[in-house]
C-alpha positions in Angstrom: -16.5 -17.8 -18.7 -17.0 -14.1 -18.4 -18.5 -12.1 -15.6 -21.4 -9.9 -16.7 -20.6 -6.2 -16.4 -22.9 -3.6 -15.0 -24.0 -0.6 -17.2 -23.1 2.8 -15.8 -24.9 5.8 -17.3 -23.0 9.1 -16.9 -23.9 12.7 -17.6 -23.0 16.1 -16.2 -24.9 17.6 -13.3 -28.0 19.6 -14.0 -26.4 22.8 -12.9 -23.6 22.5 -15.5 -23.8 24.7 -18.6 -25.2 23.7 -21.9 -21.8 24.1 -23.5 -20.3 21.7 -20.9 -22.9 19.1 -21.5 -22.5 19.4 -25.3 -18.7 19.1 -24.9 -19.0 16.0 -22.8 -21.4 14.5 -25.4 -19.0 15.1 -28.2 -16.1 13.5 -26.3 -18.2 10.4 -25.5 -19.2 10.1 -29.2 -15.5 10.2 -30.0 -14.7 7.6 -27.4 -17.5 5.4 -28.5 -15.8 4.8 -31.8 -12.5 3.8 -30.2 -11.7 0.1 -30.6 -11.1 -1.7 -27.3 -7.4 -1.9 -26.6 -6.5 0.9 -28.9 -3.1 2.5 -28.3 -2.6 6.0 -26.9 -6.2 6.4 -25.6 -4.7 8.1 -22.5 -3.5 11.1 -24.5 -6.0 13.4 -22.8 -5.0 16.5 -24.7 -5.6 14.8 -28.1 -9.1 13.7 -27.1 -10.0 17.1 -25.8 -9.0 18.7 -29.1 -10.9 16.1 -31.1 -14.0 16.9 -29.1 -13.4 20.6 -29.4 -13.2 21.1 -25.7 -11.4 24.3 -24.8 -10.9 26.5 -21.8 -11.1 23.7 -19.2 -10.0 25.9 -16.4 -13.3 27.8 -16.5 -15.3 24.5 -16.9 -14.1 22.4 -13.9 -17.0 19.9 -14.0 -16.5 19.2 -17.7 -12.7 18.9 -17.1 -13.2 16.3 -14.3 -15.8 14.4 -16.3 -13.7 14.3 -19.5 -10.6 13.1 -17.7 -12.5 10.3 -15.9 -14.2 9.2 -19.2 -10.8 9.0 -21.0 -9.3 7.0 -18.2 -12.1 4.6 -18.2 -11.9 3.9 -21.9 -8.1 3.7 -21.5 -8.7 0.8 -19.1 -11.0 -1.1 -21.4 -14.4 0.4 -20.7 -16.7 0.8 -23.7 -19.1 3.7 -24.3 -22.5 3.9 -26.0 -24.1 7.3 -26.4 -27.8 7.1 -25.7 -29.6 10.5 -26.2 -28.7 12.7 -23.3 -26.5 10.1 -21.5 -23.4 8.1 -22.2 -23.6 4.6 -21.0 -20.2 3.1 -19.9 -19.6 -0.6 -19.6 -16.6 -1.9 -17.6 -14.4 -4.6 -19.1 -15.5 -8.2 -18.3 -13.2 -10.3 -16.2 -12.1 -13.1 -18.6 -11.9 -16.7 -17.4 -8.9 -17.4 -19.6 -5.7 -16.9 -17.6 -3.6 -15.7 -20.4 -6.2 -13.3 -21.7 -6.9 -11.9 -18.3 -3.2 -11.5 -17.5 -2.6 -9.7 -20.8 -5.6 -7.3 -20.1 -4.3 -6.4 -16.6 -0.7 -6.1 -17.8 -1.8 -3.6 -20.5 -3.8 -1.6 -17.9 -0.8 -1.4 -15.6 1.6 -0.5 -18.4 -0.5 2.4 -19.4 -0.1 4.1 -16.0 3.6 3.0 -15.8 4.4 4.4 -19.2 2.6 7.6 -18.4 5.0 8.0 -15.4 8.1 7.1 -17.4 7.3 9.8 -19.9 7.6 12.5 -17.3 10.8 14.5 -17.8 11.8 14.3 -14.2 11.6 10.5 -14.2 13.5 10.2 -17.5 16.2 12.5 -16.1 16.5 10.2 -13.1 16.7 7.0 -15.1 19.2 8.5 -17.6 21.3 9.9 -14.8 21.5 6.4 -13.2 22.5 4.9 -16.5 25.2 7.5 -17.2 28.7 6.6 -16.1 30.3 8.5 -13.2 33.6 8.3 -11.5 33.6 6.3 -8.2 37.1 5.9 -6.8 39.3 4.8 -9.7 36.4 3.2 -11.6 33.7 4.4 -14.0 30.4 2.9 -12.9 26.7 3.2 -13.8 23.6 1.3 -12.8 24.4 -1.3 -15.4 27.2 -2.5 -13.0 24.3 -3.5 -10.6 22.9 -5.8 -13.3 24.3 -9.3 -13.9 25.0 -10.3 -17.5 22.8 -13.3 -18.3 25.4 -15.0 -20.5 28.0 -14.9 -17.8 25.6 -16.2 -15.2 24.3 -19.0 -17.3 27.8 -20.1 -18.1 28.7 -20.0 -14.4 25.7 -22.1 -13.5 26.6 -24.7 -16.2 30.1 -25.0 -14.8 29.5 -25.0 -11.1 25.8 -25.6 -10.7 23.5 -23.6 -8.5 25.9 -23.1 -5.6 26.8 -20.4 -3.2 29.9 -19.8 -5.3 27.7 -18.6 -8.2 25.0 -16.8 -6.3 25.5 -15.3 -2.8 22.3 -13.5 -1.8 22.1 -11.1 1.2 19.6 -8.5 2.5 20.4 -4.8 2.5 18.0 -2.5 4.3 17.6 0.7 2.3 18.2 3.9 4.3 19.8 7.3 3.6 23.3 5.8 3.1 25.3 5.3 -0.1 26.4 2.1 -1.8 30.1 1.7 -1.1 30.7 -0.1 -4.4 29.0 2.3 -6.8 28.5 5.6 -5.0 24.8 5.5 -5.6 22.4 6.3 -2.8 20.7 3.1 -1.8 17.2 4.5 -2.3 18.1 5.6 -5.8 19.2 2.0 -6.6 15.9 0.7 -5.2 13.9 3.3 -7.1 15.6 2.6 -10.4 14.8 -1.1 -10.3 11.3 -0.4 -9.0 10.7 1.4 -12.2 11.1 -1.9 -14.1 7.9 -3.3 -12.5 4.8 -3.7 -14.6 2.9 -1.1 -12.5 3.8 2.5 -11.8 6.1 3.5 -8.9 4.3 5.3 -6.1 5.3 6.3 -2.6 3.2 4.7 0.2 1.7 6.9 3.0 2.7 5.9 6.5 5.5 3.4 7.3 7.7 2.1 4.5 11.0 0.2 4.6 12.5 -0.6 1.2 14.8 -3.7 0.9 17.4 -4.7 -1.6 18.5 -8.3 -2.1 22.0 -8.3 -3.6 24.5 -10.9 -4.9 27.9 -10.9 -3.2 29.2 -13.3 -5.8 29.5 -10.4 -8.3 32.1 -7.6 -8.3 29.5 -4.8 -7.6 27.0 -7.0 -5.8 24.4 -7.0 -8.5 20.7 -6.6 -7.5 18.8 -9.8 -7.3 15.5 -8.3 -6.3 13.7 -5.8 -4.1 11.0 -5.6 -1.6 9.2 -3.1 0.7 7.5 -3.6 4.0 4.8 -0.9 4.4 1.8 0.2 6.3 -1.0 -2.3 5.6 -4.5 -1.7 4.2 -6.6 -1.2 7.3 -9.6 -3.3 6.5 -9.3 -6.5 4.5 -12.2 -8.9 5.5 -10.4 -12.0 4.3 -7.2 -11.3 6.2 -9.0 -10.2 9.4 -11.2 -13.3 9.4 -8.2 -15.6 8.8 -6.3 -14.0 11.7 -9.3 -14.4 14.0 -9.5 -10.8 15.0 -12.5 -9.7 13.0 -14.7 -7.9 15.6 -17.9 -10.1 15.6 -15.8 -13.3 15.1 -13.6 -12.4 18.1 -16.6 -11.5 20.3 -18.3 -14.8 19.5 -15.2 -16.7 20.5 -15.0 -14.7 23.7 -18.6 -15.2 24.5 -18.3 -18.9 24.1 -15.1 -19.0 26.3 -15.0 -15.9 28.5 -11.8 -15.5 30.5 -10.5 -13.1 33.2 -7.6 -12.2 30.9 -10.0 -10.9 28.3 -12.0 -9.0 30.9 -8.8 -7.5 32.2 -7.7 -6.5 28.6 -11.1 -4.8 27.9 -10.8 -2.8 31.2 -7.2 -1.8 30.4 -8.3 -0.7 26.9 -11.1 1.5 28.3 -8.8 3.1 30.8 -5.9 3.5 28.3 -8.1 5.1 25.7 -9.0 8.0 28.1 -5.5 8.3 29.4 -4.0 8.8 26.0 -6.1 11.8 25.1 -4.8 15.3 25.7 -7.6 17.3 27.5 -6.0 20.5 28.8 -7.5 22.8 26.1 -10.9 21.1 26.5 -10.8 21.9 30.2 -9.6 25.4 29.5 -12.3 26.1 27.0 -15.1 24.8 29.3 -16.0 21.8 27.1 -15.1 19.6 30.1 -15.1 19.9 33.8 -12.6 17.9 35.9 -15.4 15.7 37.3 -16.7 14.9 33.9 -14.0 12.3 33.2 -14.9 10.3 36.3 -18.7 10.6 36.0 -19.5 11.4 32.4 -23.1 12.4 31.5 -24.9 12.3 28.1 -24.6 16.2 28.0 -20.8 16.0 28.3 -20.6 13.5 25.5 -22.9 15.7 23.3 -20.7 18.7 24.0 -17.6 16.8 22.9 -19.2 15.6 19.7 -20.4 19.2 18.9 -16.8 20.4 19.5 -15.5 17.6 17.2 -17.9 18.7 14.4 -17.0 22.4 14.8 -13.2 21.8 14.6 -13.6 19.3 11.8 -15.3 22.0 9.7 -12.7 24.5 10.6 -10.0 22.1 9.5 -11.7 21.5 6.1 -12.3 25.2 5.5 -8.9 26.4 6.6 -7.0 28.3 3.8 -3.6 27.1 4.9 -2.8 23.7 6.5 0.5 23.2 8.2 2.0 19.7 7.8 4.4 18.2 10.2 7.8 17.8 8.6 9.8 16.2 11.4 8.0 14.4 14.2 11.1 14.0 16.2 11.3 17.7 16.8 7.5 18.4 16.8 5.9 19.9 19.8 3.2 17.4 20.5 0.9 19.8 22.4 1.1 22.2 19.5 0.2 19.4 17.1 -2.6 18.2 19.4 -4.2 21.6 19.4 -4.5 21.9 15.6 -8.1 21.8 14.4 -7.6 18.4 12.9 -6.4 16.8 16.1 -8.8 18.8 18.3 -11.6 17.3 16.3 -10.1 13.8 16.5 -9.5 14.1 20.3 -13.0 15.4 21.1 -14.6 12.6 19.1 -12.4 9.9 20.6 -13.0 11.2 24.1 -16.7 11.2 23.6 -16.5 7.6 22.5 -14.3 6.6 25.4 -16.6 8.2 28.0 -19.6 6.5 26.4 -17.9 3.2 26.5 -16.9 3.6 30.1 -20.4 4.6 31.2 -22.1 1.6 29.4 -19.5 -1.1 29.8 -17.1 -0.1 32.5 -19.4 -1.1 35.4 -19.3 -4.8 34.3 -15.5 -4.8 34.4 -14.9 -3.2 37.8 -13.2 -5.4 38.8 -12.5 -7.3 35.6 -13.7 -10.9 36.1 -15.0 -13.7 33.9 -18.4 -13.4 35.6 -18.6 -9.7 34.9 -17.7 -10.3 31.2 -20.4 -12.9 30.9 -23.0 -10.5 32.3 -21.8 -7.8 29.9 -22.7 -10.1 26.9 -26.3 -10.3 28.1 -26.6 -6.5 27.9 -27.0 -5.4 24.2 -25.7 -1.9 25.0 -22.6 -3.3 26.8 -22.0 -5.7 23.9 -22.2 -2.8 21.5 -19.5 -1.0 23.4 -17.3 -4.1 23.4 -17.5 -4.0 19.6 -16.2 -0.5 19.7 -13.3 -1.4 22.0 -12.2 -4.3 19.8 -12.5 -2.2 16.6 -10.4 0.5 18.1 -7.8 -2.0 19.3 -7.6 -3.5 15.9 -7.4 -0.1 14.2 -4.6 1.0 16.6 -2.4 -2.1 16.1 -3.1 -2.9 12.5 -0.5 -0.3 11.5 2.1 -1.3 14.1 2.2 -5.1 14.4 1.0 -5.9 10.9 2.6 -4.8 7.6 2.1 -5.3 3.9 4.7 -6.5 1.5 3.9 -3.9 -1.1 6.8 -4.6 -3.4 8.4 -8.1 -3.8 10.1 -9.6 -6.8 13.3 -10.4 -8.6 15.0 -8.8 -11.6 16.5 -10.4 -14.6 18.4 -12.6 -15.0 17.7 -14.0 -11.5 13.9 -14.0 -12.1 14.3 -17.0 -14.4 15.5 -19.0 -11.4 12.4 -18.2 -9.3 14.4 -15.7 -7.3 11.1 -13.9 -6.5 10.5 -16.7 -4.0 13.9 -16.0 -2.4 13.1 -12.3 -2.1 9.7 -13.2 -0.6 11.3 -15.4 2.1 14.0 -12.9 2.9 11.5 -10.1 3.2 10.1 -11.7 6.4 13.5 -12.9 7.7 14.9 -12.1 11.2 17.1 -9.3 9.8 14.1 -7.5 8.3 12.0 -7.9 11.4 14.9 -6.6 13.5 15.4 -3.6 11.2 11.7 -2.8 11.2 11.6 -2.9 15.0 14.6 -0.7 15.3 13.3 1.8 12.7 9.8 2.2 14.3 10.7 2.1 18.0 9.9 5.8 18.2 6.9 7.9 19.0 3.8 7.3 16.9 2.8 10.5 15.2 -0.9 10.2 15.5 -1.0 8.6 19.0 1.4 11.3 20.3 -0.6 14.1 18.7 -3.7 12.7 20.3 -2.0 12.5 23.7 0.1 15.7 23.6 3.1 13.7 24.6 5.3 11.0 23.1 3.5 7.6 22.8 5.3 4.5 21.7 3.5 1.7 19.9 4.4 -1.9 19.6 7.0 -2.2 16.7 7.3 -6.0 16.7 5.6 -7.5 13.6 3.2 -10.5 14.0 1.9 -10.8 10.4 2.9 -9.7 6.9 0.3 -9.7 4.1 0.5 -9.2 0.3 -1.3 -9.7 -2.9 -0.5 -11.3 -6.2 -0.3 -9.0 -9.3 -2.9 -11.2 -11.0 -5.9 -13.0 -9.7 -6.1 -15.7 -12.4 -3.8 -18.4 -11.0 -0.2 -19.0 -9.9 2.1 -16.3 -8.6 5.5 -16.3 -7.0 3.9 -16.9 -3.6 2.3 -20.2 -4.5 3.8 -23.1 -2.5 6.2 -20.6 -0.9 6.8 -22.4 2.4 10.0 -23.2 4.3 11.0 -25.1 7.5 11.1 -22.6 10.3 14.6 -23.8 11.4 16.2 -21.9 8.4 15.2 -18.8 10.4 16.0 -20.2 13.8 12.7 -21.7 14.6 11.6 -25.3 15.3 12.4 -27.9 12.6 8.9 -29.4 12.7 7.2 -26.0 12.0 6.5 -24.8 8.5 6.5 -21.1 7.7 5.4 -19.3 4.6 2.7 -17.5 2.5 -0.8 -18.8 3.2 -3.5 -18.1 0.7 -6.3 -16.1 2.5 -8.8 -15.5 -0.3 -9.3 -12.9 -3.1 -9.4 -9.2 -2.9 -12.2 -7.0 -4.2 -11.4 -5.2 -7.4 -11.5 -1.8 -5.9 -9.2 1.3 -5.9 -7.9 4.3 -7.8 -5.0 2.8 -9.8 -6.9 3.2 -13.1 -7.2 7.0 -12.7 -4.3 9.2 -13.8 -2.8 12.0 -11.6 -4.2 14.5 -14.1 -7.7 13.1 -13.5 -7.3 13.2 -9.7 -6.3 16.8 -9.8 -9.3 17.7 -12.0 -11.6 15.9 -9.6 -10.2 17.8 -6.6 -10.7 21.1 -8.4 -14.3 20.2 -9.3 -15.1 19.3 -5.8 -13.5 22.4 -4.4 -15.3 24.8 -6.7 -18.6 23.0 -6.3 -18.5 24.0 -2.6 -17.8 20.6 -1.0 -17.4 20.9 2.7 -15.0 18.0 2.7 -11.4 18.9 2.0 -8.7 16.3 1.6 -5.3 17.8 2.5 -3.2 14.6 2.3 -1.9 15.2 5.8 -0.9 12.2 8.0 -3.6 11.7 10.6 -6.4 13.0 8.4 -7.4 9.5 7.4 -6.4 6.5 5.3 -5.9 6.7 1.5 -6.1 10.4 0.7 -6.1 9.6 -3.0 -9.1 7.4 -2.7 -11.0 10.1 -0.7 -10.1 12.8 -3.3 -11.5 10.6 -6.1 -14.7 9.9 -4.0 -15.3 13.6 -3.2 -14.7 14.6 -6.9 -17.1 11.9 -8.2 -19.7 13.0 -5.7 -19.4 16.6 -7.1 -20.2 15.1 -10.5 -23.1 13.0 -9.1 -21.4 9.9 -10.4 -21.5 6.4 -8.7 -18.1 6.1 -7.0 -18.6 2.5 -5.9 -19.0 1.5 -9.6 -16.3 3.7 -11.1 -13.7 2.7 -8.4 -14.0 -1.0 -9.5 -10.8 -1.5 -11.6 -11.6 -5.2 -12.4 -8.3 -6.5 -11.1 -9.1 -9.2 -8.6 -6.0 -10.4 -6.8 -5.1 -13.3 -4.5 -4.4 -12.4 -0.9 -1.5 -14.0 1.0 -0.3 -13.8 4.5 2.7 -14.8 6.6 2.0 -15.4 10.3 5.2 -14.8 12.3 3.9 -15.7 15.8 2.0 -18.6 17.4 -0.4 -16.3 19.3 -1.4 -14.3 16.2 -4.9 -13.2 17.3 -4.2 -12.3 20.9 -0.8 -10.7 20.4 -2.1 -8.7 17.3 -4.9 -7.3 19.4 -2.7 -6.7 22.5 -4.4 -9.2 24.7 -0.9 -10.9 24.9 1.9 -8.5 25.6 4.7 -10.7 24.2 4.8 -12.4 20.8 5.7 -16.1 20.6 7.7 -16.1 17.4 7.8 -19.0 15.0 11.4 -17.9 14.1 14.3 -16.4 16.1 14.0 -12.7 15.6 17.6 -12.2 16.9 19.2 -14.6 14.4 22.0 -12.9 12.5 22.9 -15.4 9.8 19.5 -16.1 8.4 20.4 -14.7 5.0 22.8 -17.6 4.3 20.4 -20.3 5.6 17.4 -19.0 3.6 19.6 -18.7 0.5 20.8 -22.3 1.0 17.2 -23.4 1.3 16.2 -21.5 -1.9 19.2 -22.8 -3.9 18.2 -26.4 -3.0 14.5 -26.1 -3.2 14.0 -23.8 -6.3 17.1 -22.8 -8.0 19.1 -26.0 -8.6 16.5 -27.7 -10.8 15.9 -24.6 -12.9 19.6 -24.1 -13.5 19.8 -27.4 -15.3 17.0 -26.6 -17.8 18.2 -25.4 -21.2 15.2 -23.1 -21.8 15.9 -21.3 -18.5 19.5 -20.8 -19.4 18.6 -19.5 -22.8 16.2 -17.1 -21.3 18.9 -15.8 -19.0 21.3 -15.4 -21.9 19.0 -12.9 -23.5 19.8 -10.3 -20.9 23.0 -8.8 -22.3 25.1 -5.9 -21.0 26.6 -4.8 -24.3 25.7 -1.9 -26.5 22.8 -1.4 -27.0 22.0 -2.8 -23.6 19.1 -5.3 -23.9 18.5 -6.4 -20.3 15.3 -7.1 -18.4 16.5 -5.2 -15.4 16.8 -2.0 -17.4 14.0 0.6 -17.1 11.9 0.4 -20.3 11.6 4.1 -21.1 8.9 4.6 -23.8 10.1 5.6 -27.2 8.3 7.4 -30.0 5.9 10.3 -29.7 8.9 12.6 -29.7 10.7 10.6 -27.0 14.4 9.8 -27.8 15.6 6.3 -27.5 17.3 6.1 -24.1 20.9 5.3 -23.5 22.4 5.9 -26.9 25.5 7.5 -25.3 25.8 4.8 -22.6 29.0 2.7 -22.3 28.8 -1.1 -22.5 29.7 -3.1 -19.4 31.3 -5.9 -21.4 32.3 -6.6 -25.0 
């Protein structure tokens, strides 16, 4: 069964030149004749030449429109030219699992191969594959891959035991691998390039993880993961956790408590206390008495000040980014236009909340909370308090598993499930807590002094690559006692729902750059500088602003048609209340101080998933196809594209075995 696709007519803005409109029409006519699934659609330069589009620098609207159109067709959209407009139709989501997986895999490979064609990426990959002297040995990244024939033979001799595979977690930091001399992050990056989708850095927090095999001489890589800052708003996740704003307030209204009243009062007081105000007082925006007795006029002045400094930030010719928050002067950071705007806006909100809700919570009692619910204005302010609390803690006690999987030949043994379990193990939680027990950049810049945020995780979410059925997270549960918890408790990846097919992954970097230039030259007042603190997903905002400059429907064009399954791992019993900050201490389902969890989780995986697969002949044969002899044919090797003038990689490489 197919989902009906919506037609999207696209044309250049009325103020574009006749030549630009004609050039776009010629391009769309060319694209309309392209068979769905044709190779090399993404060769933007070739399509521009075919449509006789020249001098794009002086035609920014045409350049942006042309790049977007090529990317859409690249991803399976079809075009029909109808008089003055081109009508684009997105690809239908196919009900057949194999067909849909093949469609998504092709879409992902187009972006990945575009990245792998870049000379800088090829140099990195070839440098990792080239042998170098380390100690008294010649080594390369191939030493970090396990030969599938050797592994299959070992499994047949000894079975799936700890003598054949000895997994352990290695947190990736700035250090070097003692066995190979490679930087740990370079090892992680190399194997990340073998994924189906393009490698990209993640804004905000990110902690890469390697899972390695101590049963091999050089501790071969079994798989990799990354714990990163989460997507801020996911309705399915938030509802499952019970901290979605209206859902939470309905529960509180049904069962009000003094603890919740006290938490709301603390949030109101804390929001004001964590805002730097010295410059606001100095500039006459505030008077000292305004904080204790705010008036509508004070709130209006603050909002006007926020608007004024926001415009100054977007119009500034130079933007200074913070390079090292450990040495940054927080007051200097607070007084930038960006954070002056954020502080004035946040303080206006805080004072308004205090004036409309604070009276019901002085002192904070269950009775006062009940009365607040009967006042629509007070309830409205409660919504703002809860939203801000969730927004503050979503990036500190919640994380996303943005990378998770095994590499060949371990992937044939369902080692992706091992990597998934180890990615939320006590060692990882402890490393995350240690890494981020430092001042929060945004909160400290708002306060003009160091502010620490809670670094103990309560929940880790992730998504499947495909939305059409099983993934490595299906049925991925384990008894909590393998991580030091209670034996009668089950931990693992719960299915939360399905994500909306929305994002920017189907647009190339070339297209994003063209959209930014079009929006800038069209006089857009919104400038996206990709600075931390400016807002979530700068790439998404850049695409939105650029599409707005073209007058094109962003909500339709940002639908990439790749629905995914959402999963989540709750790590604490008091998930809702600890995640919001109502409870100060997490009640963990595991022992976050357990030091030998690697071995226990690995033992569970060997028994639950690996042992049965290791006896199946087709699994062993699949493993044997990954060979470390010249030419190296191994699934853990980066698949550099060949053809189109690209040399075959690794011709000069030395074999690992004969």
